[in-house]
C-alpha positions in Angstrom: -5.9 -5.5 -1.8 -9.6 -6.1 -2.8 -10.5 -6.9 -6.7 -13.8 -6.8 -8.5 -14.8 -10.0 -10.0 -13.1 -10.6 -13.5 -15.9 -9.6 -16.2 -16.2 -6.5 -18.3 -14.1 -3.3 -18.7 -15.1 -0.4 -20.8 -13.3 0.6 -23.7 -14.0 4.4 -24.6 -13.3 3.7 -28.5 -16.0 6.5 -29.5 -16.1 8.6 -26.9 -12.6 9.4 -26.7 -12.4 10.5 -30.2 -15.2 13.4 -29.1 -14.6 16.7 -28.1 -18.0 16.4 -26.2 -16.7 14.2 -23.3 -20.2 14.7 -21.7 -22.0 12.6 -24.2 -22.7 9.0 -23.1 -19.9 6.8 -24.2 -20.5 4.1 -26.6 -18.5 0.9 -25.3 -16.8 -1.9 -26.1 -16.7 -4.5 -23.5 -14.0 -7.0 -22.9 -12.9 -9.4 -20.1 -9.6 -8.1 -18.9 -11.1 -8.4 -15.1 -9.6 -5.2 -13.8 -11.4 -1.8 -13.6 -10.4 0.9 -16.4 -9.3 4.7 -16.0 -10.0 6.4 -19.0 -8.6 10.0 -19.6 -9.3 12.5 -22.4 -6.9 15.9 -21.6 -8.6 19.2 -22.9 -8.4 19.2 -26.7 -7.1 15.9 -26.6 -3.4 17.3 -26.1 -0.5 15.3 -25.0 0.2 15.3 -21.2 3.5 18.0 -21.2 6.7 17.0 -21.1 7.6 19.0 -18.9 6.3 16.9 -15.5 5.6 20.0 -13.1 2.9 21.2 -15.8 -0.5 20.1 -15.5 -3.3 20.0 -18.3 -7.0 20.0 -17.7 -8.8 16.5 -18.2 -11.8 14.3 -18.0 -11.6 10.9 -16.1 -13.7 8.2 -16.0 -13.6 5.3 -13.9 -15.1 1.9 -15.1 -16.0 -0.8 -12.8 -14.8 -4.3 -13.8 -17.7 -6.0 -12.7 -20.5 -4.7 -14.4 -19.1 -1.9 -16.8 -20.4 0.9 -14.7 -18.9 4.2 -14.8 -18.2 4.9 -11.3 -16.5 8.2 -11.8 -17.0 10.9 -14.7 -15.4 14.3 -13.4 -13.0 16.7 -14.5 -9.7 17.1 -13.0 -6.0 17.5 -14.2 -2.8 15.2 -15.0 0.9 15.7 -15.1 4.0 13.3 -15.3 5.6 12.3 -12.6 8.6 10.4 -11.2 12.4 10.8 -11.6 14.1 7.8 -13.7 10.2 6.2 -14.4 9.5 9.4 -16.3 12.0 8.7 -19.0 10.8 5.3 -19.7 8.3 5.1 -22.9 5.6 3.9 -20.8 5.1 7.1 -18.4 3.9 7.4 -14.7 1.3 10.2 -14.2 -0.4 12.2 -11.1 -4.2 12.9 -11.5 -5.9 15.5 -9.4 -9.8 15.5 -9.2 -11.6 19.1 -8.9 -13.3 17.3 -5.8 -12.8 14.4 -3.7 -13.5 10.9 -5.4 -13.3 7.5 -4.2 -11.2 5.8 -6.7 -12.1 1.8 -7.2 -13.6 1.9 -3.7 -10.5 3.5 -1.8 -11.4 6.5 0.4 -12.1 9.7 -1.6 -9.6 12.1 -1.9 -8.5 14.3 -4.7 -5.0 13.1 -5.4 -4.0 9.9 -6.7 -0.9 8.3 -8.7 -0.9 5.8 -11.6 2.5 3.8 -11.4 3.1 2.4 -14.9 5.4 -0.6 -13.7 7.3 -0.4 -16.8 10.4 -2.0 -15.6 8.8 -4.4 -13.6 7.4 -7.2 -16.2 5.7 -9.4 -13.9 3.5 -6.3 -12.9 3.5 -7.7 -9.3 6.2 -6.2 -7.3 4.9 -3.4 -6.1 1.7 -5.3 -4.9 3.7 -7.9 -3.4 5.6 -5.4 -1.2 2.3 -3.4 0.0 0.7 -6.9 0.7 3.7 -7.9 3.0 3.7 -4.6 4.7 0.0 -4.8 5.4 0.9 -8.5 6.8 3.4 -7.0 9.4 1.1 -4.3 10.4 3.1 -1.1 9.2 0.8 1.6 10.8 -0.3 3.0 7.3 -0.1 0.9 3.8 -0.6 2.7 0.6 -3.8 1.5 -0.7 -3.6 0.5 -4.6 -5.6 -1.2 -7.2 -4.8 -2.4 -10.6 -6.4 -0.9 -13.8 -6.0 -0.4 -17.3 -5.2 3.0 -18.4 -6.6 4.5 -21.8 -5.2 7.9 -22.3 -6.9 10.0 -25.2 -8.1 7.0 -26.7 -4.8 5.1 -26.6 -4.8 1.9 -24.2 -1.4 2.0 -22.6 -2.1 -1.4 -20.6 -1.8 -2.3 -16.8 -1.2 0.5 -14.2 -1.3 0.7 -10.5 -3.7 3.4 -9.5 -2.7 4.1 -5.7 -2.8 6.7 -3.0 -0.3 9.8 -2.6 2.3 9.8 -0.1 0.6 12.8 1.9 -0.9 14.0 5.0 -4.6 13.6 4.6 -7.6 11.9 6.2 -7.1 8.1 5.4 -3.6 8.6 4.1 -0.5 9.1 6.3 -1.3 9.7 10.0 0.5 12.9 10.4 -0.8 16.0 12.3 -0.5 19.5 11.9 2.7 20.0 13.6 4.1 16.7 12.2 6.6 15.9 9.4 6.5 13.4 6.5 10.1 13.1 5.0 11.9 10.7 2.4 15.5 10.0 2.2 15.7 11.2 -1.4 18.7 10.2 -4.0 17.0 13.1 -6.2 16.8 15.6 -3.3 18.2 18.5 -5.6 15.3 18.1 -8.0 13.1 19.0 -5.1 12.0 22.6 -4.1 13.3 22.3 -0.5 15.5 19.5 1.4 17.8 19.4 5.0 21.1 18.2 4.6 22.0 16.3 8.3 25.5 16.7 9.8 26.0 13.3 8.5 25.4 14.3 4.9 21.7 12.6 4.5 19.5 14.6 2.6 15.9 14.6 3.0 12.9 16.1 1.3 9.3 16.9 2.2 6.2 15.2 1.6 4.6 17.4 4.8 4.8 20.4 5.3 4.6 21.2 1.5 7.2 23.6 0.3 5.5 24.2 -2.9 2.6 25.8 -0.8 4.8 27.9 1.4 4.2 25.5 4.2 8.0 25.5 5.3 10.5 27.4 4.1 14.7 27.3 4.5 15.4 28.1 7.8 11.7 28.8 9.3 11.1 27.1 12.7 9.8 23.9 11.2 12.6 23.6 8.9 15.2 24.1 12.0 12.8 21.8 14.3 13.3 18.8 11.6 16.9 19.3 11.0 17.7 19.2 14.8 15.6 16.2 15.3 17.6 14.5 12.6 20.7 15.5 13.7 20.2 14.4 17.4 18.8 11.0 15.9 22.0 10.5 13.7 24.2 11.5 16.6 22.5 9.1 19.0 22.4 6.2 16.4 26.0 6.5 15.7 27.4 7.6 19.5 28.8 5.1 21.7 25.7 4.9 23.4 23.4 4.1 20.4 21.9 0.9 22.4 20.9 2.7 25.3 17.0 3.3 25.3 17.1 6.5 26.7 20.4 8.0 25.0 20.7 6.0 22.0 18.3 6.2 18.9 15.4 4.6 20.5 14.8 8.0 22.0 13.9 9.6 18.5 12.3 6.6 16.5 10.0 3.8 16.9 12.1 1.0 16.5 9.3 -1.4 15.9 8.5 0.4 12.5 11.8 0.4 11.4 12.1 -3.5 12.1 9.1 -4.2 10.2 10.3 -1.8 7.7 13.6 -3.7 6.9 11.9 -7.0 7.1 9.6 -6.1 4.4 12.3 -4.3 2.2 14.9 -7.2 2.8 12.5 -9.9 1.7 11.4 -8.2 -1.3 15.1 -7.9 -2.1 14.4 -4.4 -2.9 17.5 -2.5 -4.0 16.3 1.2 -4.8 14.2 2.2 -2.0 13.9 5.6 -0.6 12.9 5.4 2.8 9.8 7.4 3.9 9.5 8.5 7.4 6.7 10.2 9.6 6.8 12.1 12.6 3.3 12.3 13.5 3.6 15.3 15.8 6.2 16.8 17.6 5.9 14.5 21.0 6.0 11.3 18.9 9.0 9.1 17.3 10.0 8.7 14.0 8.3 6.0 12.1 9.5 4.2 9.1 6.6 4.3 7.1 4.8 4.5 4.6 6.7 1.9 2.3 7.0 2.7 -1.3 8.7 2.2 -4.9 9.4 -1.6 -5.1 9.8 -1.9 -8.9 13.5 -2.5 -8.7 13.5 -5.9 -6.4 12.8 -9.3 -6.6 16.0 -10.0 -8.4 15.3 -7.3 -11.0 18.2 -5.4 -10.3 21.2 -5.3 -8.1 23.9 -2.4 -7.7 27.7 -3.6 -8.0 30.6 -2.6 -6.2 30.6 0.5 -8.6 27.2 1.3 -8.7 24.3 0.9 -11.1 26.7 1.2 -13.8 28.4 -2.3 -13.3 25.7 -4.3 -11.7 26.7 -8.0 -11.0 26.2 -10.7 -13.4 23.1 -12.2 -11.7 20.7 -11.1 -8.9 21.9 -11.5 -5.3 19.8 -14.3 -3.7 22.0 -15.8 -1.2 23.0 -12.6 0.6 21.5 -9.6 2.5 20.4 -6.6 0.1 19.0 -4.0 2.7 21.6 -4.8 5.9 23.9 -2.1 5.1 21.2 0.7 4.0 21.2 3.9 5.7 20.2 4.0 9.6 19.6 0.3 9.5 23.4 -0.9 9.3 23.8 0.2 12.9 20.2 -0.7 14.0 21.1 -4.1 13.3 24.2 -3.8 15.6 21.7 -3.6 18.4 20.6 -6.9 19.8 17.4 -5.1 20.7 16.5 -4.6 17.1 17.7 -7.7 15.9 15.2 -9.2 18.6 12.5 -7.1 17.0 13.0 -8.4 13.5 13.3 -11.9 14.5 9.9 -11.2 16.7 8.3 -10.0 13.4 9.6 -12.5 11.0 8.3 -15.5 13.6 4.8 -13.6 13.3 5.0 -13.1 9.6 6.6 -16.8 8.5 3.6 -18.8 9.2 1.5 -16.6 7.1 3.5 -16.6 3.9 1.6 -19.9 2.4 -1.6 -17.9 2.9 -0.1 -14.6 1.4 1.3 -16.1 -1.4 -1.8 -18.0 -2.5 -3.7 -14.7 -2.5 -1.0 -13.0 -4.5 -1.1 -15.9 -7.2 -5.1 -15.3 -7.4 -4.4 -11.2 -7.6 -2.0 -12.4 -10.6 -5.0 -14.4 -12.2 -6.7 -11.0 -12.5 -3.9 -9.5 -15.0 -3.9 -12.5 -17.3 -6.0 -11.0 -19.8 -4.9 -7.1 -19.3 -1.0 -8.0 -19.1 -1.7 -9.3 -23.1 -2.9 -6.0 -23.8 0.0 -4.5 -21.9 2.7 -6.3 -23.8 1.1 -5.8 -27.3 1.4 -2.0 -26.4 5.0 -2.4 -25.1 6.4 -5.3 -26.6 9.5 -5.7 -24.1 9.3 -9.3 -22.9 12.5 -10.9 -23.7 14.1 -7.5 -23.5 16.5 -5.6 -21.0 15.0 -2.5 -19.4 17.0 -0.1 -17.6 19.2 -1.9 -15.2 17.4 -5.1 -15.2 19.5 -8.3 -14.8 16.8 -10.6 -16.0 14.5 -10.9 -19.2 12.2 -13.7 -19.7 9.8 -14.5 -22.6 6.7 -14.2 -21.2 4.4 -12.7 -18.5 3.7 -16.2 -16.9 7.7 -16.4 -16.4 8.5 -12.9 -14.8 5.5 -14.0 -12.4 7.2 -17.2 -11.6 10.4 -15.4 -11.2 8.8 -13.1 -8.5 7.5 -15.8 -6.5 10.8 -18.2 -6.9 13.4 -15.4 -5.8 10.8 -14.8 -3.1 10.9 -18.5 -1.9 15.0 -18.8 -2.3 15.7 -15.6 -0.5 13.5 -15.9 2.4 14.6 -19.4 2.9 18.3 -17.7 3.0 16.9 -14.9 5.1 15.5 -17.3 7.4 19.0 -18.9 8.2 20.7 -15.8 8.2 18.7 -14.1 10.9 19.6 -17.1 13.0 23.2 -16.2 12.8 22.7 -12.6 14.3 
């Protein structure tokens, strides 16, 4: 992840109060060290509570290094997320009228603003994507920390990310390909498939909202048949056979990398995204997404999220029994892939951690703004199992959990 050096961020104190957003803004500089995204909605109206309803806005992106206004362009904003949309600090989706390069990332109209409300370290999502990049996941979502100002209200640290979509420089699906998600909120989507084994998968591509795929059309039937064949092979007596088993349908290497990263992060609430680049390729486990309930923050108990264990699980596998992974881990070939990826990643860990610590330094000032606005330190949030009294303690907890859990994982993997 590339950061601008810690210097000046602009707060649009005067400009955000004016209807004429084209007037050069009067600015106040501070030293938060991360870029700012300042959004003024049409007439200063609130973002609609219906997350499917957009409102027009003007979006400014301001560099941290020298307070340069890098983008000043029209667009629209709406809410996003499932459980996260119910929190006080809201996640958003923004869409520019024309493609824009946000914080140096490849130009696109569509961007996501993750609120990181449950994650009081503000580091978990970034940690996961850093590991994903290190193990060589074919496409890793680019992201940058920003401070979000919405209609003059400084909402604190957000993570601006690429959207999971088929597009240039994003998920490398082709026109006849698919991007699907094993989705716990499948029935809130416009279209889904239910496999013969009862797994519900929704579409990121083709886009049902645009009519690019409809129930029982050729594309719908193709991917449903493909997933049924894959799941049948994975659960069949010949599942280890490279020609008859699951490997005939999936790129096992990406699933091994996906499992390795999610296990190291202790990710308890991840949905798996899968990409079929084209109809002649194999299914890949990518991109990785959603790492908020991880690194000991949350865990599901015997009766689900309603009755979690009393403390985080450190000495134990958190993803071993995940959908598809459980059966794959019964195949020595897949286990060897995981071991091989871990052997390559393990020597890099000290360097990765050192860089992540430096990345955290960029948040020292901005996090203070965040927790003044949202005073949730030392408080339980949602299903979180921990609550510490400072941001620094929250960051340390993430790194300590990673150290302890990866040490356990290193020993456990050798027993397979």
